[in-house]
N, C-alpha and C positions, 0 to 999 in steps of 0.2 A: 207710675213710673215703671211698669211690668216690662211694657215694650222697650222703653229703652234702654235697661237692665239687661234684655237679650242682646238688644244690638249692639250694646258696647263690649259683649263677649265674642262677638266674630272676629277683631281683631287678630286674637290669638290664631286664628285657623292659618293665617300669612302672613308669620311674622317676616320671613326673607322678602316677600315682596312689598311690606311695608316698610322695613327699615331700610331695603335699596330704592325705594322710588319716592318714598314720603319725603318732600322738603325740610329743611331744617329754618332756621331764624338769624336775619341778619346780626349782626355782630352790635349794629349801633340800637338795636333793641333791647340787647342784653345788658350793653352799658348804659342805656335809659332807665331800666328796672333798677340795675342796682345803683345808681346814684340817687333814684329817687325815694329808693330804701334806706340809705345813709346806716349801713347793718354795723360799723363799729364791733365786728367783732362777732354779733348774733348768728347763731345758725339758722338756714333757711330749709323750707321743706316745699317739695312739688308734689303736687297730686295729679294722679292720673298720667305718669312719667312713661307709660307705653316703652317703646324700645329705645329712647334717649334722646329723642330729635332735638330736645331743647336739653334736655341734662346735662349733656356731655359739656355745650357752651358755656352753661352755668360752672360746672365741675372745673372747667377749666381757669375759672376767675380765683382760684384756691380759696372756697368757701367751704365751711362746712356744710353739707348737703343729705338730705334725707330725699329720697324717692321713693313715695309709698305708690305700688301699681297693683292693680287687684288681679289680674293673668298671669299667672306662672308663668305661662309663655312666653310672654311680653318680657317680664320681669329677668328669664335666665338671657334673654340678649340684652338688655337694659344691663344687666350687672357684668356682663362681659367688656360691654363699651365704657364702663365705669370705672373697671379695673386699675386703669391708669392714674386713678385719683383716690388716694388714700382716705382722703376725708370724706368721701363719698359712700353713702351707704344706702342697700337696696332694701324696702320694707314690701314682702307681700300683703295687699290687704285692700279692700275696699278703705277709700276715705270715712264713708258711715261707720266702718266697724273699728277702725285704727285709734289706737289711743296715743295720745301726745304725750310725752315726756314732762316732767314737771318744769323744765326748762323752757320757756316759750319762745316762740320763733320771730327774728326779726322782718322776715319776709315769707308769702306763701304765694310760690306762683304753680301755673298750671296752664300747658300749651294744647290747646287743641281737644280739651278732656271734660272743661268745667262744668259744660251742658249735659255731660252722664251725670251727676251728680245729683242726689236728690234736692231738687229746689225748696224743697218743705225743711231741710235741714241745712245747708249746707255753708250759709252764710253763718249760722251762730257755731257751726262747727269749726270755720275758718276763724273766729272770732274768737273763739277759746282757745285755738291754737297759736295765737298771736299776742305778743308781747305789748303791753302800752306804747303807740308812737311808731307799729310797724308797719308793713306795707302787705297788699294784695293786689297781684299783679296777673290778669287772666288775656291769654293772645290766641289768635287763631289764624290759620293761612286760609286765604281764599284763593280760587282758580280761576283763571280765564285765558282762553286758547286766544293767542294773538293772531292768528294766520287766518282769515277769513275764510279762503277755501277750505282748509282743514277743518274748519269749527261746522261749516254747513254739511260736510260730509260725514261728520260725528253725529249731527242734530238729526239729519236724516235716516243714520244708523240705528239712534235711540228710538226714532219715530217707527220703524220697520219692525223692530222687536218690542215694543209696547214698553219702551221704559223714556219716553217723551217727559216724564214728570222730573225726570234727574237730571236733563241736558243742562236747563238754566242753572244750578246750582253746582253743576261741576264745569262746565264748560265757559260762561259766560257770556256776556256779549257786548258790544261795541258801546252802549250806552248803560252799562248794567250800573247801579251805583255799588259805591264799595262797601257798604254796609250791609250784611246780609243777616237772616237771621237769628244767627249765631250771637253777631255782638248786638242786636237788638234786645235778645233775651236778659241778658245778666245786669245790663246798664240800668233800666229803670229801677231794678231792684237795689241796686246797689246805691242810686241815687237817693233811693227812698230809705233807706236803713240809716238812721242817726248814729249807728255804732263807727260808720265809717265816714269821712270828709275829702277834703280837699281831690277830689275826682279829676283825671284827666283824661282826654280821649287822643290818640295818634295814628296817624296811616305810616306805614312803611313800604315801599315796593322795590322789587328786584325780578329780575328774568332768568328761567332756568329753562333750558332746551331737554327736551327727550325724544328719545329716538321710539319708532313706534314699539317694540318690547316692554321698552321701560315703560311708556304712557300705559299699556296694558298692565304693568303690574300696579300701576299708581292707581287705576281703575278697579282693581283686584282688591285693591286696600281700603277702599271705601264701604263703609259699612251697607250704604244706600245699595251698592252694588252686590253686595254678599249676600245681600236678604232676597236677590232677585230669583227667579223660577233658574233652573240650572242652565235651559236651552239659550233664555236671555242672557244670562251671564258669559257664557261662552261664546255669544254672538259679539258684546260689547267687549270682548278680548280679540276679535279679529279685526278692528277699528284700530286706523295708523294713522294718527296725524302727522302735519308736517309743522316747521315752524317752532318759535319759542313759545314758552306757558308762563306768562309774568303769575307769580304769586303773591297776594296781598297779605298782611299779615295783622290781624287784627290784636290790639291791645287794650284790657280793660284791667285796668289798678285803680288800688286805692289805700289810704292808710286808715289804721286800726283804731278807733277813737275810744278812750274812755268812757264809759256811763260814770254817772247820770247827766254829764253837761253835754249838750248838743251842741253839735258845730255847724256852722254854715258852710254848705259844700261848693267850690269854685270848680267850675268844668270850664277846661280848655281843650278846643275841638282846633285840630290841624287838617284841613282837608285841602291842599294843594295840588292842582294837578298840574305836573303830568307822575305824581306820587302819590297816587290814592289808596294806600293800603293802610286801613283802622286799626287804632289802638286806645285805650284809654285806663285812668287809675283813679285808686282814691288812698287815705290813712287810717288806721284803725288805734285804739287806744287802750 
């Protein structure tokens, strides 16, 4: 986890670009997560809140929300964005070091961040923070450049500057499967863990238009680009795409299941074209 811990610290270097260029999440996803969680007044915790790309969407639903973010620079932007929501608070801490209060949560969600949490402890820490019957919801954005000419130009630029391995993950392709490695990572772990049940997996799709400079900001906010040599990183910022950039939202969620009574897991997958953005869920007890 050393490399992951180092990589997850680069986002604070570019908080302005991150906040300006990173897409948010559709209201349908927020609706589905809250419907699934059935909070009934229980508080909610977000892990790896970043600058609040998902936080404000949930905070606007008039819930008691605690946002845990390890980077103080990101948390400063997060706190400013959440200021209009008096029932939302920000805690500057890594999830691995955070101590939950005695009152357990009815929902834990994480947007674009669960892969940064230590896999050796993340499911146990989540379980311990949740009340019986609570829910866990994990989601990601996936990127795909729609315009084939713009995508070809961007792929060529990546190849010229020694970053060809990054282009499939950030540019997508016409035949790219909507499920990528970030979504594949947590789902088998979730399904194999008897503390969670009733897993679901869903896709959402929306389209986002970027100007050339805004797209440069998006690339600058991605950890893989932050770790490139300075010369290659500067070259990536000179690439200017055209056309829309659909974003795919991935969610894994689940309910907290009480031990020692294992529950069968029911997995529902929706992958209907032309709306291939992925998502999944489960229950904890």
